[in-house]
N, C-alpha and C positions, 0 to 999 in steps of 0.2 A: 504494500500500500504506500502510495506516495504521501509524503508529509505536506499538509496544506498550511500555508502561512496564514496566521490570523492577523487582522489589523491591530496595530499597536494601540492599546488603550492608555491614554495619558490621564493621570488621576487629578492633577491640579494645574493651576496656571503657571507655577514656577517651572515644573517639568515640561509643560507645553512650550514655554518660552525657550527653555534650553534646547529642546528638540528642534524647534523651528530655526533657532540661531545656528545650530549645527548643520541643518539642511541648507540654510542660506549660504553659509561659508563654503560648503562642499560644492554647491552650484556655482558660486562665484569663482572658485578655484578652477573648475572645469571650463567655465566661460573664458577665463584668462588663458588657459591652455590653447583654446581654439582661436583666440583673438590675437595673441602675440606672434609676431613673425619678424624676421630680419631679412635685410637685403643681402643677396649673395654677392660677396665682394669680387668674385671671379666673373660675374656676368656683366657685360657692357650695358650701360644704361644710356638712354637718350639724354644728351646734354643740350642746353639751350644754345651754347656756343658752337656745338658740333665737334667739340674736342673731347676725346675719350682719354681717361687716365691710362698710363701704360700698365699692362699686365706684367706682374713679376713672377 
């Protein structure tokens, strides 16, 4: 028999707030993982002057 997860019953507002804060921080962390990116230094980018930095 497969174990079924029950919904978590939170007994008071203090624990409710702690649970929601934890969920919020986890979602914020995941959102940052998907939003942060960096420019590849080896890729040539379009420059307004038409001059590209030398690749080393």
